[in-house]
C-alpha positions, 0 to 999 in steps of 0.5 A: 527578284531572282529569276524564277526557273520554276514557272510552268510552261505557257498555258494557252488557256490562261486569261494572261496569254493573249496576242496582246501579251505576246506582243508586249512581252517583246521576245520574252519566251514565257509568261513567267519571264514576262511577269518577272520583267514587270516585277523587276521594273517596279522601282519600289519594294515589291515582295511576296511572303509565305503564310508562314513568314518566309520570303518567297520573292523580292525585287531590286527595289526591296533589296535597295529599300532594306539593304538585304541582298535577296540571295541571302534572304529568300526562303528565310523567315522574317525574323531571321532577316530583319530586326525584331521590331521590323519583323514584328510589324511586317508579320502583323500586317501579313496576319491582318491580310490573312485574317481579313482575306483582302488587301490591307493598306498600313504603314511599315518602316525600315531602320537603316543607318541613315535612319527610319524610312516610313512606307505606305504599304499595300499587302494583298492575299495571293490565293491558290486555285482552290481560293486558299490564301498561300502568300501575301504580296506587297508593294511599299512606297516611301513616305519621305519627301 
């Protein structure tokens, strides 16, 4: 995940801003920095797509799993990043999350030179303050032994 410089300043009314969080953050200056550090610590693919299918965020695990550099993929459509079959499946699962308005667990795959890697993926809606789904987040765990 490339550092997000657009995070708002610390909101003292946020339920995430507690003395315990500040202690855990170990010197990270903002809540955003803390959350970025958490996402980057996840070794498996962790990512966020807009409801329109644009990649908004991806961690190092996503980059390793897909073989695609985040810097070249962020802001691009799923179909511009991935081959047709992969993009179609990713978008199908995203659509399920949006239609059902709840987390969905499905299998997805990434085709690489060494072969197909199947993932058990949990995707979830991300809502704005009014409750409208604005993005789909996901984390994928490889099913290979």
